[in-house]
C-alpha positions as semicolon CSV with decimal commas, in nm:
position;residue;x (nm);y (nm);z (nm)
1;M;15,887;2,246;-2,359
2;K;15,954;2,100;-2,017
3;K;15,927;1,723;-1,968
4;L;15,918;1,524;-1,649
5;S;15,957;1,155;-1,582
6;L;15,626;1,052;-1,713
7;Y;15,635;0,742;-1,921
8;I;15,444;0,417;-1,880
9;M;15,394;0,188;-2,176
10;A;15,066;0,038;-2,289
11;L;15,098;-0,285;-2,484
12;L;14,856;-0,299;-2,773
13;S;14,846;-0,560;-3,042
14;T;14,519;-0,688;-3,184
15;G;14,298;-0,514;-2,932
16;L;14,459;-0,429;-2,597
17;V;14,704;-0,655;-2,416
18;S;14,860;-0,586;-2,077
19;C;15,234;-0,543;-2,041
20;N;15,447;-0,525;-1,729
21;Q;15,770;-0,431;-1,907
22;D;15,951;-0,118;-1,774
23;F;16,112;0,134;-2,008
24;E;16,380;0,395;-1,944
25;T;16,250;0,746;-1,882
26;I;16,319;0,975;-2,175
27;F;16,367;1,347;-2,111
28;S;16,465;1,480;-2,455
29;P;16,205;1,643;-2,683
30;Q;16,041;1,389;-2,910
31;T;15,972;1,609;-3,213
32;N;16,274;1,466;-3,400
33;L;16,145;1,108;-3,396
34;P;16,037;0,935;-3,718
35;E;15,672;0,882;-3,801
36;S;15,533;0,548;-3,685
37;Q;15,404;0,280;-3,923
38;L;15,087;0,286;-3,715
39;Q;14,851;0,533;-3,878
40;T;14,649;0,789;-3,687
41;S;14,340;0,658;-3,862
42;D;14,394;0,324;-3,686
43;V;14,405;0,476;-3,336
44;S;14,141;0,665;-3,144
45;V;14,150;0,831;-2,801
46;S;13,823;0,930;-2,642
47;S;13,811;1,174;-2,351
48;S;13,681;1,088;-2,009
49;S;13,383;1,281;-1,876
50;V;13,609;1,468;-1,632
51;S;13,606;1,841;-1,708
52;A;13,749;1,958;-1,376
53;I;14,036;1,807;-1,177
54;S;14,064;1,889;-0,810
55;I;14,357;1,704;-0,655
56;A;14,173;1,692;-0,323
57;D;13,918;1,458;-0,485
58;Y;14,191;1,203;-0,564
59;I;14,405;1,206;-0,246
60;D;14,237;1,111;0,080
61;A;14,325;1,217;0,434
62;D;14,568;0,927;0,467
63;G;14,753;1,028;0,150
64;M;14,618;0,740;-0,056
65;E;14,587;0,826;-0,424
66;T;14,314;0,742;-0,672
67;A;14,404;0,762;-1,041
68;I;14,261;1,051;-1,245
69;P;14,079;0,925;-1,557
70;I;14,193;1,096;-1,877
71;G;14,053;0,891;-2,165
72;T;14,030;0,561;-2,349
73;V;14,264;0,428;-2,622
74;T;14,145;0,198;-2,900
75;V;14,364;0,047;-3,177
76;K;14,207;-0,108;-3,488
77;E;14,261;-0,480;-3,485
78;G;14,552;-0,605;-3,694
79;T;14,717;-0,265;-3,744
80;M;14,979;-0,274;-3,467
81;P;15,330;-0,358;-3,605
82;A;15,498;-0,671;-3,471
83;N;15,689;-0,652;-3,141
84;T;15,552;-0,305;-3,084
85;I;15,386;-0,138;-2,789
86;L;15,212;0,197;-2,762
87;R;15,322;0,468;-2,523
88;A;15,093;0,756;-2,419
89;E;15,184;1,100;-2,284
90;V;14,943;1,357;-2,147
91;E;15,045;1,722;-2,184
92;F;14,916;2,020;-1,983
93;S;14,974;2,393;-2,040
94;K;14,837;2,730;-1,931
95;D;14,877;2,849;-2,292
96;A;14,698;2,731;-2,602
97;D;15,026;2,695;-2,794
98;F;15,173;2,465;-2,524
99;A;15,494;2,671;-2,527
100;N;15,538;2,615;-2,152
101;S;15,399;2,275;-2,067
102;I;15,438;1,963;-1,858
103;I;15,422;1,613;-2,003
104;L;15,326;1,317;-1,787
105;D;15,322;0,947;-1,853
106;A;14,993;0,769;-1,836
107;N;14,933;0,464;-1,619
108;S;15,021;0,113;-1,723
109;L;14,710;-0,012;-1,906
110;D;14,750;-0,356;-1,750
111;G;14,455;-0,518;-1,922
112;S;14,254;-0,198;-1,948
113;N;14,237;0,062;-2,220
114;E;14,180;0,347;-1,975
115;I;14,447;0,622;-1,961
116;S;14,490;0,772;-1,615
117;L;14,738;0,980;-1,416
118;Q;14,855;0,974;-1,057
119;P;14,737;1,293;-0,883
120;G;15,064;1,341;-0,689
121;A;15,269;1,337;-1,009
122;L;15,036;1,589;-1,173
123;Q;15,041;1,825;-0,876
124;D;15,421;1,808;-0,838
125;A;15,472;1,878;-1,207
126;Y;15,222;2,164;-1,196
127;F;15,397;2,335;-0,903
128;N;15,748;2,272;-1,036
129;D;15,701;2,369;-1,399
130;I;15,383;2,572;-1,449
131;T;15,313;2,777;-1,137
132;R;15,305;2,746;-0,761
133;N;14,988;2,950;-0,748
134;P;14,734;2,731;-0,562
135;N;14,426;2,893;-0,715
136;T;14,201;2,713;-0,961
137;T;14,304;2,772;-1,320
138;D;14,211;2,652;-1,669
139;L;14,462;2,422;-1,837
140;Y;14,488;2,303;-2,193
141;M;14,529;1,925;-2,218
142;R;14,613;1,687;-2,500
143;T;14,739;1,331;-2,548
144;V;15,034;1,221;-2,764
145;L;15,101;0,860;-2,869
146;Y;15,428;0,686;-2,956
147;T;15,508;0,334;-3,069
148;V;15,809;0,149;-2,928
149;T;15,938;-0,146;-3,132
150;D;16,166;-0,412;-2,984
151;G;16,190;-0,203;-2,668
152;T;16,418;0,065;-2,817
153;S;16,296;0,212;-3,146
154;E;16,049;0,497;-3,088
155;A;15,827;0,668;-3,343
156;I;15,549;0,925;-3,333
157;V;15,200;0,815;-3,421
158;G;15,110;1,074;-3,684
159;K;15,311;1,368;-3,815
160;P;15,499;1,583;-3,560
161;G;15,279;1,874;-3,465
162;E;14,969;1,698;-3,593
163;N;14,961;1,392;-3,369
164;Y;14,760;1,522;-3,076
165;Y;14,449;1,353;-2,943
166;T;14,158;1,481;-2,734
167;E;14,267;1,844;-2,716
168;R;14,046;2,020;-2,461
169;T;14,050;2,244;-2,156
170;I;13,995;2,143;-1,796
171;S;13,961;2,331;-1,470
172;F;14,250;2,239;-1,237
173;T;14,271;2,291;-0,860
174;P;14,586;2,182;-0,677
175;L;14,571;2,051;-0,324
176;F;14,857;2,252;-0,177
177;K;14,711;2,567;-0,021
178;V;14,961;2,833;0,088
179;Q;14,846;3,190;0,135
180;I;15,103;3,437;0,001
181;S;15,012;3,803;0,005
182;P;15,143;4,046;-0,258
183;A;15,314;4,266;0,005
184;Y;15,469;4,228;0,350
185;Y;15,597;4,484;0,600
186;V;15,814;4,503;0,910
187;I;15,629;4,646;1,208
188;G;15,849;4,759;1,493
189;A;16,224;4,834;1,467
190;A;16,298;5,190;1,353
191;G;15,954;5,229;1,195
192;G;15,774;5,184;1,525
193;W;15,475;4,973;1,619
194;S;15,213;5,155;1,415
195;A;15,063;5,042;1,087
196;D;15,166;5,371;0,924
197;G;15,525;5,324;1,037
198;A;15,523;4,967;0,913
199;R;15,418;5,073;0,564
200;T;15,748;5,263;0,535
201;Q;15,927;4,930;0,586
202;K;15,796;4,732;0,291
203;F;15,971;4,418;0,167
204;E;16,105;4,418;-0,189
205;R;16,047;4,138;-0,437
206;S;16,063;4,055;-0,808
207;D;15,784;4,116;-1,060
208;A;15,710;3,742;-1,087
209;D;15,393;3,585;-0,949
210;V;15,434;3,547;-0,572
211;Y;15,385;3,171;-0,603
212;D;15,657;3,143;-0,867
213;D;15,897;3,361;-0,668
214;P;15,792;3,367;-0,302
215;T;16,108;3,548;-0,184
216;F;16,076;3,885;-0,009
217;S;16,368;4,086;0,132
218;I;16,434;4,414;0,311
219;V;16,717;4,598;0,484
220;I;16,600;4,806;0,781
221;D;16,757;5,028;1,042
222;A;16,767;4,844;1,370
223;G;16,645;5,152;1,554
224;G;16,882;5,096;1,846
225;D;17,075;4,820;2,018
226;D;16,759;4,640;2,127
227;C;16,544;4,579;1,819
228;W;16,204;4,405;1,830
229;F;15,978;4,355;1,530
230;A;15,710;4,141;1,369
231;I;15,597;4,087;1,009
232;G;15,258;4,138;0,851
233;D;15,068;4,192;0,527
234;D;14,810;4,462;0,453
235;A;14,534;4,265;0,621
236;A;14,746;4,230;0,937
237;L;14,822;4,603;0,944
238;D;14,454;4,687;0,898
239;A;14,380;4,456;1,190
240;V;14,645;4,636;1,400
241;N;14,465;4,963;1,332
242;A;14,150;4,796;1,469
243;G;14,335;4,678;1,781
244;D;14,386;4,318;1,667
245;W;14,754;4,214;1,678
246;T;14,698;3,841;1,629
247;K;14,733;3,840;1,250
248;L;15,100;3,938;1,260
249;L;15,366;3,676;1,191
250;G;15,621;3,575;1,454
251;T;15,894;3,315;1,483
252;K;15,798;2,960;1,577
253;G;16,128;2,933;1,763
254;A;16,300;3,164;2,008
255;S;16,279;3,538;1,943
256;E;16,658;3,557;1,899
257;D;16,671;3,281;1,634
258;L;16,823;3,426;1,316
259;V;16,693;3,143;1,097
260;G;16,361;2,964;1,135
261;T;15,997;2,939;1,035
262;M;15,703;3,166;1,108
263;D;15,340;3,139;1,206
264;F;15,054;3,372;1,291
265;R;15,033;3,501;1,645
266;Y;14,685;3,353;1,684
267;N;14,846;3,008;1,666
268;F;15,078;3,077;1,960
269;S;14,964;3,018;2,317
270;D;15,284;3,133;2,492
271;G;15,336;3,492;2,378
272;D;15,359;3,694;2,059
273;H;15,692;3,543;1,938
274;S;15,826;3,875;1,802
275;F;16,172;3,877;1,646
276;H;16,457;4,020;1,856
277;V;16,802;4,140;1,742
278;T;17,059;4,316;1,958
279;G;17,375;4,512;1,876
280;A;17,304;4,571;1,506
281;K;17,289;4,895;1,312
282;K;17,105;4,738;1,020
283;I;16,921;4,413;0,961
284;R;16,852;4,227;0,639
285;I;16,545;4,003;0,650
286;T;16,472;3,745;0,381
287;L;16,142;3,557;0,365
288;D;16,046;3,245;0,171
289;M;15,668;3,261;0,194
290;M;15,618;2,925;0,027
291;E;15,792;2,770;0,327
292;Y;15,701;3,050;0,571
293;S;16,072;3,062;0,659
294;Y;16,295;3,357;0,740
295;T;16,660;3,457;0,768
296;V;16,768;3,758;0,975
297;E;17,118;3,898;0,914
298;P;17,238;4,167;1,157
299;V;17,511;4,401;1,037
300;N;17,704;4,676;1,208
301;I;17,789;4,903;0,918
302;S;17,739;5,276;0,951
303;E;17,639;5,502;0,665
304;N;17,952;5,720;0,705
305;Y;18,315;5,676;0,810
306;Y;18,584;5,941;0,864
307;L;18,964;5,952;0,873
308;I;19,079;6,080;1,210
309;G;19,424;6,236;1,221
310;G;19,614;6,203;0,895
311;P;19,828;6,467;0,718
312;S;19,712;6,757;0,938
313;G;19,797;6,576;1,261
314;D;19,487;6,729;1,421
315;W;19,302;6,430;1,562
316;A;19,040;6,615;1,764
317;G;18,981;6,871;1,489
318;T;18,927;6,614;1,215
319;A;18,685;6,423;1,439
320;A;18,488;6,742;1,507
321;S;18,477;6,864;1,145
322;K;18,418;6,522;0,980
323;E;18,576;6,670;0,668
324;Q;18,781;6,358;0,593
325;K;18,482;6,147;0,490
326;F;18,530;5,812;0,316
327;S;18,386;5,762;-0,033
328;H;18,124;5,497;-0,097
329;S;17,922;5,371;-0,394
330;N;17,552;5,443;-0,439
331;A;17,463;5,093;-0,318
332;D;17,325;5,021;0,027
333;V;17,609;4,969;0,275
334;F;17,476;4,619;0,339
335;E;17,522;4,532;-0,028
336;D;17,853;4,719;-0,061
337;P;18,045;4,738;0,269
338;V;18,362;4,884;0,111
339;F;18,465;5,246;0,182
340;T;18,772;5,438;0,058
341;Y;18,958;5,753;0,152
342;V;19,255;5,912;-0,030
343;F;19,498;6,146;0,144
344;E;19,820;6,319;0,042
345;G;20,168;6,214;0,139
346;N;20,422;6,462;0,274
347;G;20,724;6,389;0,063
348;G;20,865;6,151;0,320
349;T;20,926;6,419;0,582
350;G;20,783;6,201;0,858
351;D;20,535;5,930;0,944
352;I;20,164;6,010;0,900
353;W;19,950;5,860;1,177
354;F;19,575;5,806;1,159
355;A;19,275;5,598;1,260
356;F;18,911;5,602;1,150
357;G;18,561;5,580;1,289
358;D;18,193;5,655;1,232
359;D;17,963;5,927;1,364
360;E;17,941;5,751;1,698
361;T;18,322;5,758;1,718
362;C;18,340;6,129;1,642
363;E;18,080;6,205;1,907
364;A;18,271;5,995;2,161
365;I;18,598;6,178;2,083
366;G;18,414;6,504;2,152
367;N;18,354;6,360;2,500
368;N;18,723;6,258;2,528
369;D;18,646;5,889;2,470
370;W;18,896;5,757;2,215
371;T;18,818;5,387;2,258
372;K;18,564;5,372;1,978
373;L;18,826;5,440;1,711
374;Y;18,928;5,147;1,493
375;G;19,284;5,013;1,516
376;Y;19,470;4,729;1,348
377;K;19,482;4,380;1,497
378;G;19,805;4,189;1,544
379;D;20,122;4,328;1,390
380;F;20,091;4,634;1,169
381;D;20,107;4,585;0,794
382;M;19,973;4,770;0,489
383;S;19,681;4,528;0,492
384;G;19,513;4,327;0,762
385;S;19,217;4,325;0,999
386;F;19,093;4,578;1,251
387;D;18,856;4,625;1,544
388;R;18,740;4,889;1,787
389;R;19,009;4,995;2,031
390;Y;18,797;4,879;2,324
391;N;18,822;4,524;2,183
392;L;19,199;4,539;2,134
393;G;19,288;4,545;2,505
394;D;19,328;4,804;2,776
395;G;19,529;5,101;2,656
396;V;19,594;4,950;2,311
397;E;19,556;5,206;2,031
398;N;19,721;5,039;1,728
399;S;19,694;5,350;1,511
400;F;19,774;5,313;1,142
401;H;20,071;5,491;0,983
402;V;20,261;5,542;0,656
403;D;20,600;5,698;0,585
404;G;20,451;5,977;0,370
405;S;20,681;5,921;0,072
406;A;20,407;5,851;-0,186
407;K;20,214;6,131;-0,353
408;F;19,887;5,987;-0,220
409;Y;19,761;5,695;-0,015
410;R;19,430;5,512;-0,052
411;L;19,282;5,354;0,262
412;T;19,021;5,089;0,179
413;I;18,810;4,939;0,456
414;N;18,565;4,649;0,431
415;M;18,316;4,688;0,714
416;S;18,167;4,344;0,658
417;D;18,479;4,139;0,732
418;L;18,665;4,422;0,914
419;T;18,969;4,425;0,686
420;Y;19,177;4,714;0,551
421;E;19,433;4,789;0,281
422;I;19,662;5,091;0,251
423;A;19,793;5,148;-0,102
424;P;20,053;5,413;-0,205
425;L;19,938;5,591;-0,520
426;D;20,167;5,731;-0,791
427;F;19,964;5,794;-1,105
428;D;20,062;5,754;-1,470
429;P;20,009;6,058;-1,694
430;Y;19,754;5,881;-1,918
431;V;19,517;5,585;-1,933
432;Y;19,435;5,445;-2,275
433;F;19,100;5,348;-2,428
434;I;19,075;5,019;-2,619
435;G;18,754;4,862;-2,743
436;A;18,503;4,800;-3,019
437;T;18,553;5,146;-3,173
438;D;18,892;5,047;-3,312
439;G;18,834;4,672;-3,328
440;W;19,011;4,610;-2,995
441;T;19,348;4,657;-3,169
442;N;19,447;5,021;-3,117
443;A;19,475;5,202;-2,784
444;E;19,514;5,553;-2,921
445;Q;19,239;5,751;-2,752
446;K;19,330;5,844;-2,395
447;L;19,239;6,028;-2,079
448;A;19,492;6,256;-1,911
449;L;19,576;6,296;-1,543
450;T;19,427;6,637;-1,471
451;D;19,450;6,627;-1,092
452;E;19,738;6,476;-0,897
453;S;19,487;6,305;-0,667
454;G;19,420;6,054;-0,945
455;I;19,153;6,225;-1,157
456;Y;19,171;6,155;-1,530
457;T;18,943;6,339;-1,772
458;G;18,888;6,360;-2,144
459;Y;18,666;6,275;-2,437
460;L;18,622;5,930;-2,590
461;Y;18,451;5,828;-2,911
462;C;18,261;5,504;-2,852
463;A;18,119;5,309;-3,146
464;D;18,046;4,954;-3,258
465;P;18,129;4,929;-3,630
466;N;18,162;4,548;-3,621
467;G;17,850;4,470;-3,420
468;W;18,046;4,333;-3,126
469;G;17,877;4,551;-2,866
470;N;17,970;4,908;-2,779
471;E;18,215;4,803;-2,507
472;F;18,572;4,881;-2,406
473;K;18,839;4,876;-2,136
474;F;19,133;5,094;-2,037
475;Q;19,503;5,015;-2,032
476;K;19,774;5,187;-1,832
477;I;20,023;5,088;-2,100
478;P;19,887;5,086;-2,457
479;G;19,869;4,733;-2,594
480;D;19,958;4,574;-2,258
481;W;19,666;4,360;-2,136
482;D;19,839;4,298;-1,804
483;S;19,782;4,667;-1,731
484;Q;19,411;4,665;-1,817
485;L;19,141;4,842;-1,617
486;N;18,810;4,659;-1,662
487;S;18,466;4,699;-1,507
488;G;18,578;4,514;-1,197
489;T;18,848;4,775;-1,136
490;F;18,593;5,043;-1,054
491;T;18,470;4,916;-0,722
492;G;18,355;5,266;-0,631
493;G;18,095;5,255;-0,910
494;I;18,039;5,317;-1,281
495;T;17,784;5,593;-1,329
496;G;17,630;5,824;-1,587
497;D;17,620;5,702;-1,946
498;F;17,866;5,416;-1,888
499;A;17,769;5,088;-1,721
500;D;17,915;4,758;-1,605
501;G;17,914;4,520;-1,901
502;G;18,052;4,216;-1,724
503;D;18,428;4,223;-1,773
504;N;18,399;4,513;-2,016
505;I;18,255;4,862;-1,973
506;K;17,949;4,953;-2,183
507;A;17,869;5,283;-2,352
508;N;17,502;5,272;-2,257
509;A;17,390;5,578;-2,452
510;G;17,506;5,439;-2,787
511;E;17,752;5,563;-3,046
512;G;17,897;5,905;-2,981
513;V;18,149;6,114;-2,792
514;Y;18,150;6,102;-2,412
515;F;18,308;6,332;-2,155
516;V;18,471;6,096;-1,905
517;T;18,594;6,137;-1,548
518;L;18,802;5,848;-1,413
519;D;18,908;5,859;-1,048
520;M;19,191;5,613;-0,993
521;A;19,212;5,696;-0,623
522;N;18,850;5,618;-0,541
523;L;18,808;5,375;-0,835
524;T;18,504;5,545;-0,986
525;L;18,412;5,609;-1,348
526;N;18,156;5,857;-1,481
527;A;18,055;5,952;-1,834
528;V;17,832;6,216;-1,990
529;K;17,741;6,175;-2,356
530;V;17,805;6,484;-2,566
531;Q;17,465;6,554;-2,718
532;N;17,600;6,871;-2,875
533;M;17,929;7,061;-2,887
534;N;17,884;7,437;-2,915
535;L;18,089;7,749;-2,965
536;V;18,018;8,020;-2,710
537;G;18,169;8,365;-2,672
538;N;18,133;8,738;-2,676
539;F;17,996;8,715;-3,029
540;N;17,674;8,540;-2,910
541;G;17,640;8,689;-2,566
542;W;17,815;8,388;-2,408
543;N;17,508;8,174;-2,470
544;P;17,616;7,807;-2,427
545;G;17,297;7,681;-2,590
546;D;17,319;7,871;-2,921
547;D;17,195;7,618;-3,179
548;A;17,350;7,822;-3,460
549;Q;17,694;7,742;-3,318
550;Q;17,657;7,364;-3,291
551;M;17,941;7,153;-3,430
552;T;17,909;6,827;-3,625
553;W;18,100;6,509;-3,539
554;D;18,330;6,376;-3,812
555;A;18,378;6,011;-3,713
556;E;18,641;5,942;-3,979
557;N;18,872;6,215;-3,851
558;Y;18,770;6,208;-3,484
559;C;18,683;6,574;-3,472
560;F;18,394;6,817;-3,432
561;V;18,358;7,057;-3,725
562;I;18,177;7,385;-3,784
563;T;18,191;7,611;-4,089
564;G;18,073;7,967;-4,095
565;A;18,160;8,013;-3,729
566;G;18,092;8,355;-3,579
567;V;18,382;8,374;-3,332
568;D;18,578;8,695;-3,288
569;A;18,890;8,815;-3,109
570;N;18,692;8,917;-2,800
571;G;18,697;8,566;-2,661
572;W;18,525;8,230;-2,711
573;K;18,522;7,869;-2,589
574;F;18,375;7,523;-2,646
575;T;18,085;7,395;-2,431
576;I;17,886;7,071;-2,427
577;N;17,515;7,001;-2,384
578;N;17,407;7,367;-2,372
579;A;17,566;7,428;-2,031
580;W;17,884;7,560;-1,870
581;D;17,946;7,250;-1,658
582;V;18,207;7,123;-1,904
583;N;18,392;7,376;-2,116
584;L;18,725;7,396;-2,297
585;G;18,961;7,690;-2,333
586;G;19,331;7,774;-2,312
587;T;19,530;7,770;-2,633
588;V;19,440;7,612;-2,967
589;D;19,715;7,350;-2,928
590;N;19,634;7,267;-2,564
591;L;19,270;7,296;-2,462
592;V;19,188;7,229;-2,098
593;A;18,878;7,229;-1,882
594;N;18,780;7,579;-1,767
595;G;19,077;7,722;-1,959
596;D;19,122;8,083;-2,067
597;N;18,915;8,233;-2,348
598;L;19,043;8,184;-2,701
599;G;19,099;8,484;-2,930
600;V;19,192;8,323;-3,261
601;V;18,959;8,426;-3,544
602;G;18,834;8,205;-3,824
603;T;18,521;8,060;-3,981
604;T;18,609;7,687;-4,002
605;I;18,693;7,532;-3,670
606;K;18,782;7,169;-3,602
607;L;18,803;7,036;-3,246
608;Y;19,001;6,715;-3,180
609;P;18,888;6,610;-2,829
610;T;18,997;6,243;-2,792
611;R;19,378;6,286;-2,772
612;K;19,400;6,016;-3,038
613;G;19,767;5,997;-3,132
614;T;19,842;6,320;-2,939
615;D;19,893;6,423;-2,578
616;N;19,661;6,724;-2,588
617;I;19,309;6,822;-2,681
618;Y;19,347;7,078;-2,959
619;C;19,165;7,262;-3,236
620;T;19,239;7,422;-3,570
621;V;19,095;7,758;-3,679
622;E;19,092;7,865;-4,045
């Protein structure tokens, strides 16, 4: 229950007596107060004849307020305790159970027994705590009474939950009239100046009522260096189709203002007031339609970036082929401006020189214009800031370089603040799983480095036996929390059946075994839950989806088990999820992805996939 400052006291003794005493506003719920000595049978509240409240009827053109009559209070003579006054609250709610309500103080009775409210207080409370929707709505209303003795001791008149007076419904119409449409669009920019093009540039918003959350946002392509646009709803776009452009929204300030307020074109006498942005690849627009305000944020971030030069030393060739493309998360580049690229060292045989750029850069290099490459600013270091060469000074290249001694290097660029970091990469052979499965005490399951570029793969059993949440982390050194890899480590994204769980990583698909790919170079993590583990081989026509060859997970021993297996010496493997995408072969004591066919024969097979306590994935065949 939400309460506002709404308390005025009415002094009642034998009959009604006025009181000018002020009391401190109380914001805490009152349901824990004791029951008053004043009995409900000694108090009556009669409703006013008002069945509909329109704020406009109680506030005139000059802003002067007239009190809204709510009801009349009467106390039986001689029943009011000594040194006691009566306080009245009026409660409003959209719901019959008053679960989400506002509570307002009544007026000071001041010689009258009439309860009334100030219209401004009611409207403010309604917009702040019920809804900002300006349409007429039905509200539930009731009155609650309290006694206050000696100015401090409060008590409820009647039993809590049973002390309500004059419960009824009223029709309520606020004064504040703001028109907010359910949808808005950008017309102009890359979508063009047609209504059809505008409908491809629709603002996003939450599922809340537009008057409770009047915020709309969109990221659009600027459509060139000189971007003009306006904003409209469906009615405005329909009017555009009919040749009427006056219902579009424009800025009330200058067209180039990035922050301001809007109005309809038909209210402007000096032009259409379209918005204008120059030199941006993308633009984020945020609207607050309660205030009719806007914020425009230009950004110059391309969708793709490429390493130019690097280990091959072929600058023109790498620009033409665009093969050395930076990695990026699935988020919009405006939301995630960080890109990464990993390249090999050369054993320290000589410096590796490189720069980077976008598609525009590569096209310019094809025309022998190298000025659009990015180079470092200031003195070279393994981290710093960068800019286009044409901003660094005439003839200044400032190409990046490393000595080549590391196995790999990761170049990370932030295209929002134009900063970079170059990190040498030498990878550990394993990363260790620690989490709810083993009570956060044992880091025995592990992923193995299966590609020198920083790719770790393996199987992990994720469970939540203690009800703590099916979450976990990784450690580079088992038991060493300083070496932990948490959700924040994987800036390139967590995908598949794992998800960001705050500081931890969540196994979203529940208890089970997951095939995991962890890329320490690009800082990505992906998981696929093993819905079934199958045997496949010559004996069943190499059918990876043979239900008769499904294995059962033994959680106590961390292994998949099958009895009565049909394998033979002509070759067989393990597959997951009825497909060949992930399969295991090799030798029984060292199973690897896409390994050779196995030829060991037996009918009871146990597969130990998690490397728990061992360095390899292995199986036993009996």
